[in-house]
C-alpha positions in Angstrom: 101.1 97.8 93.0 102.2 94.2 92.6 99.8 91.3 92.5 101.2 87.8 92.9 99.0 84.7 92.7 101.7 82.5 94.1 101.4 79.9 91.3 104.7 80.4 89.5 107.1 77.4 90.0 110.5 78.8 91.1 111.5 75.8 93.2 113.2 73.5 90.7 114.0 76.0 87.9 117.7 76.8 87.6 116.9 80.1 86.0 115.7 81.5 89.3 118.5 81.1 91.9 117.4 84.3 93.5 114.2 82.5 94.5 115.3 78.9 95.1 118.6 79.4 96.9 119.0 80.8 100.4 119.1 84.6 100.7 121.9 85.2 103.1 120.9 88.8 103.5 117.6 87.6 105.0 118.7 84.8 107.4 118.9 82.2 104.6 115.3 82.5 103.6 114.4 80.6 100.4 111.6 82.5 98.8 110.4 79.6 96.7 109.4 77.8 99.9 106.8 80.5 100.6 103.2 80.6 99.4 103.9 83.9 97.7 107.5 83.9 96.5 107.6 87.0 94.3 105.5 89.3 96.4 107.5 88.4 99.5 110.9 88.9 97.8 109.7 92.3 96.6 108.6 93.4 100.0 111.3 91.8 102.1 114.4 92.4 99.9 113.8 94.6 96.9 112.0 97.4 98.8 114.6 97.2 101.5 117.5 97.5 99.0 116.1 99.9 96.5 113.7 102.0 98.6 110.8 101.3 96.1 108.3 103.0 98.3 106.3 106.2 97.9 107.3 109.4 99.7 104.7 110.5 102.3 103.4 113.3 100.1 103.1 111.0 97.0 101.3 108.4 99.2 98.9 111.1 100.5 98.1 112.4 96.9 97.6 108.8 95.7 95.3 108.0 98.6 93.4 111.3 98.1 92.9 110.4 94.4 91.7 106.9 95.2 89.2 108.3 97.7 87.7 110.7 95.3 87.8 108.5 92.2 84.1 107.5 92.3 83.0 111.1 92.5 85.2 112.2 89.7 84.2 109.3 87.4 80.5 110.2 87.9 81.3 113.8 86.8 83.5 112.6 83.9 80.7 110.4 82.6 77.8 112.9 83.0 79.8 115.6 81.3 80.8 113.3 78.4 77.1 112.3 77.8 76.1 116.0 77.5 79.1 116.9 75.3 78.6 113.9 73.0 75.0 114.9 72.5 76.0 118.5 71.7 78.6 117.5 69.2 76.4 115.0 67.5 73.9 117.7 66.8 76.4 120.3 65.7 76.5 121.1 61.9 80.3 121.4 61.8 80.8 117.9 63.3 80.8 115.1 60.8 80.6 112.2 63.2 81.0 111.4 66.9 82.3 108.2 68.5 80.9 107.8 72.0 79.1 104.8 73.4 76.7 107.2 75.1 75.0 107.9 71.8 72.1 105.5 70.8 73.5 105.1 67.3 76.9 103.8 68.5 77.3 100.1 67.8 78.5 99.5 71.4 75.7 101.5 73.0 73.7 98.5 74.2 76.8 96.8 75.6 77.7 100.0 77.4 74.3 100.2 79.0 74.5 96.5 80.0 78.0 96.5 81.5 78.6 100.1 82.4 75.2 101.3 83.6 76.7 104.0 85.9 78.7 105.7 83.3 81.4 105.1 80.6 84.0 107.7 81.5 85.0 110.8 79.6 86.7 109.5 76.4 85.4 110.2 73.0 86.5 111.2 69.5 84.8 113.2 66.8 85.4 114.3 63.2 85.3 118.0 62.3 84.0 118.8 58.8 87.1 119.9 57.1 90.8 119.1 56.9 93.8 119.1 59.3 93.9 122.9 59.2 90.3 123.0 60.4 91.1 120.8 63.3 94.1 123.0 64.2 92.0 126.2 64.1 89.4 124.5 66.4 92.0 123.5 69.0 93.8 126.8 68.9 90.7 128.6 69.9 89.8 126.4 72.8 90.0 128.3 76.1 89.2 125.6 78.7 90.3 122.3 77.1 94.0 122.1 76.6 96.1 120.2 74.0 97.5 117.3 75.9 98.7 113.8 75.0 97.5 112.2 78.2 93.9 111.2 79.1 91.6 110.9 82.1 92.8 114.2 83.7 90.4 116.2 85.8 91.0 118.9 83.2 89.6 118.4 79.7 92.3 117.5 77.2 92.1 117.5 73.4 94.4 116.1 70.8 94.7 115.7 67.0 96.3 112.2 66.7 97.1 112.4 63.0 99.5 115.3 63.4 100.8 114.5 66.9 100.9 111.0 68.5 100.6 109.2 65.1 102.3 111.7 62.8 105.0 109.1 61.8 102.4 106.9 60.1 101.6 107.4 56.4 98.1 107.8 55.0 97.5 104.1 54.6 98.7 103.3 58.1 96.6 106.0 59.6 93.6 104.6 57.8 94.4 101.1 59.0 94.5 102.4 62.6 91.2 104.1 62.2 92.7 107.6 62.5 91.0 110.0 60.0 92.7 113.3 59.2 89.8 115.1 60.8 89.7 113.0 64.0 89.9 114.9 67.3 90.3 113.0 70.6 88.6 114.5 73.6 89.1 113.5 77.2 86.3 115.2 79.1 87.2 116.6 82.5 85.2 117.5 85.5 84.7 121.2 84.7 81.2 122.6 84.5 79.5 120.9 81.5 77.9 124.1 80.3 81.2 125.9 80.3 82.8 123.1 78.3 80.0 123.1 75.7 80.3 126.9 75.4 84.0 126.6 74.9 83.6 123.9 72.2 80.9 126.0 70.5 83.0 129.1 70.3 86.0 127.2 69.0 83.8 125.5 66.3 82.7 128.9 65.1 86.3 129.6 64.1 86.4 126.5 61.8 
């Protein structure tokens, strides 16, 4: 998606001849003379020349995803609330970072600005070292080890040994990434099933 406010001044700037000189491929149109220069050029010329448009199937899937986003976010949020509470009370969990928990420093702000839910993202620290985190993730049966977030499926990751493994100990600490930090993106599966999965994996730590 492209959003163009139409405020950029192309007209007298020699750096933008594609906008302030006639486009002979489009009947001599000067895009800088239009209220929305960039957006019009993208639609009238760039899309025509490069085919920058979704295939029908991709458009259908994107529309389907947009139509069901509100339902999914409600489930993400409710699941995350239950899981954060479960983890916070578990003896093998050292700490939990989730704005759904009353002791989180952003809890009041989350209630004020996000009263209908805060999504499925959280992180927590397992009592132990990197090997303990690895054992935990290896024994998960529902949540999968993924680098991306906000999937309908629950995704888990150990940043210190994956996405941020090139940082040294000091850099990891500066970034707020503890060796025992596990990132969890809670999906829309049944919350009781997810809690049971987390519980049995923690038994292996």
